N, CA, C and O of each residue as an XYZ file, in Angstrom:
680
protein
N      -7.958    -13.031    -86.990
C      -7.292    -13.662    -85.902
C      -7.100    -12.718    -84.743
O      -7.203    -13.130    -83.588
N      -6.830    -11.487    -85.019
C      -6.621    -10.536    -83.949
C      -7.876    -10.415    -83.100
O      -7.779    -10.233    -81.887
N      -8.971    -10.506    -83.668
C     -10.225    -10.393    -82.933
C     -10.411    -11.583    -82.020
O     -10.849    -11.423    -80.881
N     -10.088    -12.777    -82.497
C     -10.233    -13.988    -81.675
C      -9.268    -13.911    -80.493
O      -9.655    -14.221    -79.366
N      -8.029    -13.507    -80.729
C      -7.039    -13.402    -79.654
C      -7.457    -12.336    -78.655
O      -7.285    -12.490    -77.446
N      -7.997    -11.277    -79.175
C      -8.449    -10.205    -78.286
C      -9.613    -10.678    -77.453
O      -9.655    -10.394    -76.256
N     -10.554    -11.384    -78.030
C     -11.697    -11.923    -77.291
C     -11.228    -12.881    -76.196
O     -11.730    -12.842    -75.073
N     -10.296    -13.710    -76.517
C      -9.786    -14.654    -75.522
C      -9.114    -13.911    -74.364
O      -9.322    -14.278    -73.207
N      -8.325    -12.890    -74.641
C      -7.658    -12.102    -73.599
C      -8.679    -11.409    -72.728
O      -8.558    -11.406    -71.503
N      -9.683    -10.822    -73.350
C     -10.731    -10.141    -72.582
C     -11.477    -11.129    -71.705
O     -11.760    -10.843    -70.542
N     -11.798    -12.300    -72.263
C     -12.502    -13.320    -71.476
C     -11.622    -13.814    -70.331
O     -12.126    -14.042    -69.231
N     -10.353    -13.980    -70.556
C      -9.444    -14.430    -69.501
C      -9.351    -13.397    -68.392
O      -9.383    -13.744    -67.211
N      -9.238    -12.140    -68.763
C      -9.156    -11.069    -67.764
C     -10.462    -10.956    -66.982
O     -10.433    -10.742    -65.770
N     -11.575    -11.092    -67.634
C     -12.880    -11.050    -66.983
C     -13.009    -12.215    -66.011
O     -13.493    -12.030    -64.894
N     -12.590    -13.402    -66.409
C     -12.655    -14.583    -65.540
C     -11.763    -14.388    -64.324
O     -12.146    -14.728    -63.204
N     -10.592    -13.848    -64.542
C      -9.671    -13.595    -63.421
C     -10.271    -12.599    -62.445
O     -10.167    -12.771    -61.231
N     -10.892    -11.572    -62.968
C     -11.487    -10.548    -62.115
C     -12.640    -11.116    -61.315
O     -12.784    -10.807    -60.132
N     -13.463    -11.939    -61.940
C     -14.615    -12.521    -61.246
C     -14.186    -13.542    -60.196
O     -14.774    -13.585    -59.115
N     -13.217    -14.333    -60.474
C     -12.780    -15.385    -59.568
C     -11.770    -14.843    -58.563
O     -11.662    -15.376    -57.458
N     -11.060    -13.842    -58.902
C     -10.034    -13.282    -58.043
C      -8.807    -14.156    -57.973
O      -8.044    -14.086    -57.010
N      -8.608    -14.986    -58.991
C      -7.527    -15.949    -58.960
C      -6.284    -15.493    -59.682
O      -5.275    -16.197    -59.658
N      -6.317    -14.378    -60.304
C      -5.149    -13.934    -61.044
C      -4.259    -13.106    -60.127
O      -4.691    -12.082    -59.597
N      -3.044    -13.535    -59.943
C      -2.097    -12.818    -59.116
C      -1.021    -12.285    -60.043
O      -0.388    -13.044    -60.776
N      -0.820    -10.992    -60.006
C       0.215    -10.449    -60.869
C       1.580    -11.016    -60.485
O       1.825    -11.322    -59.318
N       2.420    -11.148    -61.420
C       3.738    -11.730    -61.213
C       4.593    -10.852    -60.305
O       5.547    -11.353    -59.710
N       4.298     -9.603    -60.179
C       5.117     -8.705    -59.373
C       4.685     -8.669    -57.912
O       5.302     -7.911    -57.163
N       3.662     -9.432    -57.415
C       3.200     -9.446    -56.033
C       4.248    -10.098    -55.138
O       4.905    -11.058    -55.539
N       4.406     -9.554    -53.882
C       5.358    -10.099    -52.910
C       4.827     -9.829    -51.509
O       3.850     -9.098    -51.344
N       5.452    -10.402    -50.520
C       5.057    -10.200    -49.130
C       6.269     -9.708    -48.357
O       7.383    -10.200    -48.541
N       6.039     -8.740    -47.498
C       7.102     -8.250    -46.620
C       6.625     -8.425    -45.177
O       5.443     -8.229    -44.893
N       7.514     -8.785    -44.275
C       7.169     -8.942    -42.869
C       8.123     -8.131    -42.021
O       9.214     -7.763    -42.457
N       7.695     -7.861    -40.803
C       8.525     -7.111    -39.864
C       7.988     -7.318    -38.451
O       7.070     -8.113    -38.247
N       8.530     -6.639    -37.517
C       8.108     -6.751    -36.121
C       8.034     -5.373    -35.484
O       8.549     -4.395    -36.025
N       7.390     -5.311    -34.334
C       7.459     -4.125    -33.491
C       7.454     -4.589    -32.039
O       7.009     -5.697    -31.741
N       7.939     -3.761    -31.155
C       8.059     -4.085    -29.742
C       6.866     -3.528    -28.986
O       6.421     -2.407    -29.236
N       6.355     -4.326    -28.057
C       5.301     -3.891    -27.146
C       5.916     -3.850    -25.758
O       6.556     -4.815    -25.342
N       5.735     -2.749    -25.031
C       6.325     -2.659    -23.698
C       5.454     -1.831    -22.778
O       4.578     -1.093    -23.227
N       5.699     -1.959    -21.500
C       5.034     -1.187    -20.462
C       5.799     -1.400    -19.179
O       6.453     -2.429    -19.010
N       5.729     -0.450    -18.276
C       6.450     -0.542    -17.017
C       5.465     -0.449    -15.866
O       4.716      0.521    -15.749
N       5.474     -1.466    -15.020
C       4.663     -1.436    -13.806
C       5.466     -0.696    -12.757
O       6.614     -1.047    -12.486
N       4.873      0.318    -12.169
C       5.595      1.105    -11.170
C       5.292      0.584     -9.765
O       4.239      0.000     -9.509
N       6.228      0.811     -8.884
C       6.060      0.442     -7.489
C       5.082      1.417     -6.857
O       5.304      2.628     -6.866
N       4.010      0.889     -6.314
C       3.025      1.729     -5.650
C       2.650      1.116     -4.307
O       2.649     -0.104     -4.142
N       2.341      1.961     -3.381
C       1.848      1.546     -2.070
C       0.875      2.606     -1.565
O       1.012      3.793     -1.861
N      -0.092      2.156     -0.808
C      -1.005      3.067     -0.118
C      -1.416      2.389      1.180
O      -1.179      1.196      1.372
N      -2.034      3.161      2.070
C      -2.489      2.559      3.317
C      -3.699      3.305      3.859
O      -3.963      4.456      3.511
N      -4.422      2.605      4.720
C      -5.512      3.196      5.484
C      -5.290      2.815      6.948
O      -4.571      1.861      7.247
N      -5.910      3.564      7.849
C      -5.768      3.280      9.274
C      -7.129      3.318      9.956
O      -8.088      3.898      9.447
N      -7.183      2.694     11.101
C      -8.323      2.859     12.002
C      -7.791      3.529     13.260
O      -6.588      3.503     13.517
N      -8.676      4.127     14.039
C      -8.260      4.796     15.272
C      -8.070      3.794     16.398
O      -8.757      2.775     16.466
N      -7.136      4.097     17.271
C      -6.901      3.285     18.464
C      -7.562      4.006     19.636
O      -7.270      5.174     19.896
N      -8.442      3.316     20.334
C      -9.086      3.922     21.488
C      -8.947      3.029     22.710
O      -9.188      1.824     22.647
N      -8.559      3.631     23.809
C      -8.453      2.919     25.076
C      -9.787      2.921     25.824
O      -9.891      2.369     26.919
N     -10.790      3.536     25.237
C     -12.119      3.513     25.839
C     -12.451      4.770     26.634
O     -11.648      5.697     26.744
N     -13.647      4.767     27.177
C     -14.140      5.939     27.912
C     -14.240      5.678     29.411
O     -14.757      6.517     30.149
N     -13.756      4.533     29.867
C     -13.862      4.200     31.289
C     -12.520      4.033     31.975
O     -12.378      3.165     32.836
N     -11.540      4.835     31.622
C     -10.218      4.740     32.246
C     -10.318      5.297     33.665
O     -10.752      6.434     33.850
N      -9.920      4.509     34.673
C      -9.997      5.015     36.054
C      -8.935      6.084     36.315
O      -7.916      6.129     35.626
N      -9.170      6.935     37.300
C      -8.215      7.992     37.639
C      -6.915      7.410     38.163
O      -5.847      7.988     37.957
N      -6.995      6.274     38.837
C      -5.804      5.598     39.326
C      -5.709      4.265     38.578
O      -6.446      3.329     38.888
N      -4.824      4.176     37.614
C      -4.701      2.993     36.752
C      -3.805      1.974     37.461
O      -2.604      2.197     37.618
N      -4.406      0.842     37.891
C      -3.686     -0.171     38.662
C      -3.179     -1.331     37.797
O      -2.299     -2.077     38.227
N      -3.718     -1.490     36.597
C      -3.300     -2.584     35.703
C      -3.216     -2.037     34.278
O      -3.807     -1.008     33.950
N      -2.465     -2.754     33.445
C      -2.331     -2.339     32.041
C      -3.699     -2.212     31.392
O      -4.595     -3.016     31.647
N      -3.852     -1.200     30.556
C      -5.038     -1.056     29.713
C      -4.561     -1.222     28.276
O      -3.784     -0.407     27.779
N      -5.020     -2.268     27.614
C      -4.569     -2.589     26.270
C      -5.647     -2.291     25.234
O      -6.840     -2.410     25.512
N      -5.219     -1.910     24.059
C      -6.115     -1.684     22.920
C      -5.303     -1.911     21.655
O      -4.075     -1.993     21.692
N      -5.998     -2.009     20.558
C      -5.306     -2.180     19.280
C      -6.107     -1.558     18.150
O      -7.309     -1.326     18.274
N      -5.431     -1.296     17.066
C      -6.049     -0.826     15.836
C      -5.300     -1.447     14.667
O      -4.399     -2.262     14.866
N      -5.665     -1.067     13.454
C      -5.004     -1.653     12.287
C      -4.556     -0.590     11.294
O      -5.124      0.497     11.189
N      -3.518     -0.963     10.579
C      -3.046     -0.233      9.401
C      -3.144     -1.245      8.271
O      -2.633     -2.359      8.390
N      -3.789     -0.874      7.188
C      -3.910     -1.778      6.043
C      -3.064     -1.224      4.907
O      -3.357     -0.163      4.357
N      -2.006     -1.960      4.565
C      -1.091     -1.553      3.491
C      -1.424     -2.334      2.227
O      -1.667     -3.540      2.271
N      -1.431     -1.630      1.106
C      -1.629     -2.267     -0.199
C      -0.477     -1.826     -1.095
O      -0.392     -0.669     -1.508
N       0.408     -2.780     -1.382
C       1.592     -2.481     -2.199
C       1.654     -3.449     -3.377
O       1.181     -4.582     -3.296
N       2.241     -2.982     -4.461
C       2.413     -3.821     -5.653
C       3.132     -5.108     -5.274
O       4.004     -5.105     -4.405
N       2.770     -6.190     -5.916
C       3.351     -7.494     -5.652
C       4.873     -7.437     -5.746
O       5.423     -6.972     -6.744
N       5.552     -7.915     -4.697
C       7.005     -7.946     -4.675
C       7.657     -6.683     -4.159
O       8.884     -6.621     -4.080
N       6.877     -5.668     -3.802
C       7.438     -4.396     -3.335
C       7.756     -4.476     -1.837
O       6.843     -4.646     -1.030
N       9.027     -4.358     -1.451
C       9.351     -4.332     -0.021
C       8.932     -2.987      0.578
O       9.065     -1.944     -0.062
N       8.429     -3.024      1.808
C       8.038     -1.786      2.477
C       8.245     -1.886      3.985
O       8.341     -2.978      4.545
N       8.311     -0.721      4.630
C       8.337     -0.647      6.088
C       7.264      0.326      6.529
O       6.884      1.229      5.785
N       6.777      0.132      7.752
C       5.797      1.044      8.342
C       6.404      1.596      9.626
O       6.715      0.845     10.550
N       6.568      2.916      9.674
C       7.111      3.616     10.840
C       5.992      4.410     11.508
O       5.065      4.874     10.844
N       6.087      4.560     12.818
C       5.151      5.396     13.570
C       5.923      6.517     14.254
O       7.020      6.298     14.768
N       5.349      7.716     14.260
C       5.958      8.855     14.933
C       5.738      8.787     16.444
O       5.033      7.905     16.936
N       6.344      9.721     17.172
C       6.220      9.732     18.631
C       4.909     10.344     19.109
O       4.512     10.137     20.256
N       4.241     11.087     18.253
C       3.003     11.745     18.658
C       3.233     13.205     18.975
O       4.343     13.719     18.831
N       2.167     13.875     19.412
C       2.211     15.323     19.635
C       2.470     15.735     21.075
O       2.715     16.912     21.340
N       2.421     14.791     22.013
C       2.598     15.136     23.430
C       3.991     15.660     23.712
O       4.982     15.099     23.245
N       4.063     16.729     24.473
C       5.336     17.338     24.826
C       6.215     16.340     25.572
O       5.784     15.746     26.561
N       7.448     16.154     25.098
C       8.393     15.254     25.741
C       8.193     13.791     25.381
O       8.839     12.927     25.975
N       7.320     13.486     24.428
C       7.050     12.094     24.053
C       8.267     11.456     23.405
O       9.038     12.112     22.705
N       8.421     10.154     23.657
C       9.421      9.336     22.988
C       8.696      8.117     22.441
O       7.509      7.931     22.707
N       9.393      7.290     21.685
C       8.737      6.084     21.180
C       8.282      5.189     22.327
O       7.200      4.606     22.263
N       9.092      5.075     23.369
C       8.756      4.203     24.498
C       7.731      4.826     25.441
O       7.020      4.106     26.142
N       7.649      6.128     25.464
C       6.731      6.821     26.380
C       6.017      7.950     25.643
O       6.374      9.122     25.762
N       4.997      7.561     24.880
C       4.182      8.554     24.183
C       3.245      9.210     25.185
O       3.033      8.685     26.278
N       2.680     10.363     24.816
C       1.875     11.137     25.754
C       0.474     11.412     25.210
O       0.308     12.069     24.182
N      -0.527     10.895     25.924
C      -1.917     11.298     25.692
C      -2.136     12.554     26.534
O      -1.719     12.597     27.691
N      -2.780     13.570     25.973
C      -2.979     14.800     26.745
C      -4.437     15.223     26.753
O      -5.191     14.990     25.809
N      -4.794     15.852     27.852
C      -6.096     16.514     28.018
C      -5.771     17.853     28.663
O      -5.694     17.963     29.887
N      -5.582     18.870     27.828
C      -5.118     20.154     28.351
C      -3.706     19.991     28.873
O      -2.811     19.600     28.124
N      -3.487     20.291     30.172
C      -2.161     20.147     30.777
C      -1.966     18.757     31.380
O      -0.864     18.426     31.818
N      -3.005     17.952     31.407
C      -2.936     16.613     31.985
C      -2.344     15.624     30.979
O      -2.573     15.743     29.776
N      -1.573     14.638     31.487
C      -0.845     13.710     30.627
C      -1.007     12.278     31.129
O      -0.948     12.025     32.332
N      -1.214     11.338     30.194
C      -1.162      9.895     30.436
C      -0.092      9.324     29.515
O      -0.078      9.611     28.319
N       0.793      8.522     30.069
C       1.840      7.890     29.266
C       1.306      6.586     28.685
O       0.589      5.848     29.361
N       1.657      6.302     27.425
C       1.272      5.052     26.774
C       2.361      4.661     25.786
O       3.269      5.444     25.506
N       2.264      3.441     25.258
C       3.217      2.973     24.249
C       2.490      2.210     23.154
O       1.382      1.710     23.350
N       3.136      2.134     22.001
C       2.633      1.367     20.860
C       3.664      0.299     20.517
O       4.869      0.548     20.562
N       3.177     -0.897     20.173
C       4.053     -2.036     19.971
C       3.764     -2.731     18.642
O       2.672     -2.622     18.085
N       4.784     -3.453     18.150
C       4.661     -4.192     16.891
C       4.091     -5.589     17.079
O       3.757     -6.255     16.099
N       3.972     -6.050     18.337
C       3.497     -7.418     18.558
C       2.557     -7.498     19.763
O       2.500     -6.581     20.583
N       1.833     -8.595     19.853
C       0.836     -8.760     20.921
C       1.472     -8.960     22.290
O       0.803     -8.765     23.305
N       2.738     -9.341     22.347
C       3.431     -9.448     23.635
C       3.749     -8.068     24.209
O       4.047     -7.920     25.394
N       3.679     -7.090     23.358
C       3.975     -5.704     23.723
C       5.389     -5.570     24.320
O       5.607     -4.932     25.349
N       6.328     -6.206     23.617
C       7.721     -6.110     24.043
C       8.622     -5.527     22.949
O       9.844     -5.511     23.095
N       8.026     -5.053     21.865
C       8.771     -4.462     20.756
C       8.156     -3.099     20.440
O       7.149     -3.008     19.738
N       8.779     -2.036     20.971
C       8.244     -0.677     20.812
C       8.293     -0.267     19.349
O       9.315     -0.420     18.679
N       7.166      0.259     18.861
C       7.053      0.656     17.455
C       7.458      2.105     17.293
O       6.921      2.995     17.953
N       8.414      2.331     16.406
C       8.884      3.684     16.101
C       9.339      3.750     14.658
O       8.612      3.369     13.740
N      10.562      4.242     14.472
C      11.103      4.367     13.114
C      12.129      3.283     12.793
O      12.697      3.271     11.701
N      12.368      2.370     13.740
C      13.321      1.288     13.517
C      14.767      1.694     13.684
O      15.669      0.881     13.479
N      15.002      2.948     14.056
C      16.369      3.444     14.202
C      16.559      4.106     15.563
O      17.506      3.792     16.284
N      15.672      5.005     15.906
C      15.814      5.848     17.088
C      15.398      5.138     18.369
O      14.373      4.457     18.411
N      16.199      5.304     19.401
C      15.841      4.861     20.746
C      15.484      3.392     20.866
O      14.633      3.033     21.680
N      16.109      2.537     20.080
C      15.825      1.115     20.167
C      14.437      0.736     19.672
O      13.934     -0.343     19.986
N      13.827      1.612     18.910
C      12.486      1.317     18.389
C      12.569      0.357     17.205
O      13.624      0.178     16.596
N      11.451     -0.240     16.905
C      11.342     -1.176     15.784
C      10.297     -0.670     14.800
O       9.563      0.275     15.088
N      10.240     -1.297     13.656
C       9.164     -1.017     12.706
C       8.764     -2.322     12.028
O       9.410     -3.354     12.214
N       7.715     -2.266     11.259
C       7.235     -3.445     10.542
C       7.837     -3.432      9.147
O       7.814     -2.410      8.461
N       8.378     -4.573      8.731
C       8.886     -4.756      7.367
C       8.079     -5.875      6.722
O       7.781     -6.885      7.360
N       7.730     -5.687      5.461
C       6.962     -6.699      4.754
C       7.201     -6.534      3.261
O       7.896     -5.612      2.833
N       6.623     -7.428      2.477
C       6.681     -7.345      1.023
C       5.263     -7.373      0.487
O       4.464     -8.225      0.874
N       4.950     -6.442     -0.402
C       3.612     -6.343     -0.956
C       3.194     -7.580     -1.722
O       4.012     -8.258     -2.345
N       1.898     -7.858     -1.661
C       1.329     -9.014     -2.363
C       0.425     -8.580     -3.513
O      -0.075     -9.413     -4.268
N       0.221     -7.274     -3.638
C      -0.729     -6.756     -4.610
C      -2.116     -6.582     -4.008
O      -2.974     -5.921     -4.592
N      -2.331     -7.173     -2.844
C      -3.611     -7.065     -2.140
C      -3.422     -6.373     -0.801
O      -2.308     -6.005     -0.430
N      -4.518     -6.201     -0.083
C      -4.491     -5.545      1.223
C      -3.826     -6.458      2.253
O      -4.137     -7.645      2.338
N      -2.905     -5.885      3.033
C      -2.235     -6.600      4.115
C      -2.513     -5.845      5.418
O      -2.131     -4.684      5.564
N      -3.177     -6.509      6.354
C      -3.586     -5.882      7.610
C      -2.479     -6.041      8.645
O      -1.992     -7.143      8.895
N      -2.092     -4.914      9.242
C      -1.037     -4.868     10.255
C      -1.681     -4.345     11.537
O      -2.351     -3.312     11.523
N      -1.481     -5.050     12.632
C      -2.083     -4.641     13.901
C      -1.103     -3.804     14.713
O       0.076     -4.140     14.823
N      -1.608     -2.708     15.282
C      -0.859     -1.865     16.207
C      -1.379     -2.202     17.603
O      -2.585     -2.161     17.847
N      -0.472     -2.534     18.512
C      -0.849     -2.904     19.872
C      -0.496     -1.766     20.821
O       0.670     -1.386     20.931
N      -1.494     -1.222     21.504
C      -1.277     -0.106     22.419
C      -1.428     -0.527     23.868
O      -2.137     -1.485     24.175
N      -0.750      0.202     24.769
C      -0.855     -0.089     26.201
C      -0.654      1.178     27.026
O       0.294      1.935     26.819
N      -1.573      1.384     27.963
C      -1.376      2.374     29.022
C      -0.947      1.571     30.249
O      -1.717      0.743     30.735
N       0.268      1.798     30.761
C       0.716      1.047     31.937
C       0.116      1.649     33.221
O      -0.436      2.749     33.188
N       0.223      0.937     34.337
C      -0.273      1.494     35.601
C       0.340      2.863     35.887
O       1.544      3.064     35.723
N      -0.502      3.795     36.315
C      -0.076      5.155     36.649
C      -1.247      5.892     37.271
O      -2.390      5.443     37.198
N      -0.958      6.994     37.865
C      -2.010      7.834     38.422
C      -2.302      8.916     37.400
O      -1.411      9.664     36.998
N      -3.544      8.992     36.987
C      -3.945     10.033     36.030
C      -3.858     11.391     36.719
O      -4.118     11.509     37.916
N      -3.499     12.388     35.970
C      -3.352     13.713     36.552
C      -4.650     14.505     36.539
O      -4.705     15.598     37.101
N      -5.671     13.992     35.924
C      -6.956     14.690     35.903
C      -7.931     14.004     34.970
O      -7.537     13.248     34.082
N      -9.201     14.275     35.181
C     -10.222     13.675     34.331
C     -10.303     14.434     33.014
O      -9.895     15.592     32.927
N     -10.835     13.767     31.988
C     -10.995     14.413     30.695
C     -10.773     13.432     29.563
O     -10.441     12.267     29.780
N     -10.961     13.920     28.372
C     -10.757     13.118     27.161
C      -9.331     13.359     26.684
O      -8.997     14.459     26.241
N      -8.499     12.343     26.772
C      -7.086     12.408     26.410
C      -6.918     11.991     24.944
O      -7.555     11.039     24.492
N      -6.073     12.694     24.214
C      -5.845     12.377     22.804
C      -4.372     12.544     22.423
O      -3.593     13.186     23.128
N      -4.032     11.963     21.321
C      -2.728     12.136     20.694
C      -2.911     11.826     19.212
O      -3.896     11.193     18.831
N      -1.992     12.256     18.389
C      -2.020     11.966     16.960
C      -0.682     11.362     16.560
O       0.378     11.928     16.825
N      -0.751     10.210     15.920
C       0.468      9.492     15.517
C       0.615      9.553     14.000
O      -0.310      9.209     13.265
N       1.773      9.989     13.541
C       2.069      9.986     12.106
C       2.479      8.582     11.679
O       3.281      7.929     12.346
N       1.919      8.127     10.561
C       2.256      6.830      9.988
C       3.028      7.095      8.698
O       2.592      7.879      7.854
N       4.182      6.433      8.550
C       4.994      6.596      7.347
C       5.195      5.221      6.704
O       5.718      4.296      7.326
N       4.772      5.111      5.457
C       4.955      3.885      4.684
C       6.111      4.142      3.716
O       5.992      4.952      2.797
N       7.216      3.454      3.927
C       8.410      3.606      3.073
C       8.474      2.435      2.105
O       8.382      1.281      2.523
N       8.632      2.719      0.807
C       8.731      1.646     -0.193
C       9.655      2.035     -1.312
O       9.860      1.256     -2.243
């Protein structure tokens, strides 16, 4: 009898192994969780184009000479930002009266936040200047800078230049 019982046990174990249907009585399942996280940081960047009033400025400027350029800001979606412009490098320049220079020669000009050219662009605090405020969309946002040389007598011929610092605050 022991042999028959042993044969049956061996056959049962072999069948279980082949079928994979035998689950030991001590098997159990445990579950748990873990947290997944990440932080999106506020980012902004910008590019600029140059503003040029051209190469045909008369020595005696009788009417406004207007030009424009762009600043392209790219900020994370929902990020508030401002764009400030400096006064430039011309000696004695202010936000309202920036200075293009050619050696000792000077042409006064201004930069504005709008096409009416009635809102002087600066830091939004000093001298009644304004700045651009916006909220990032995650994509490129093009901002136009409006420049104007008002009527004046040029002090001399030459290539006049200035450099304006752009500050993106976010």
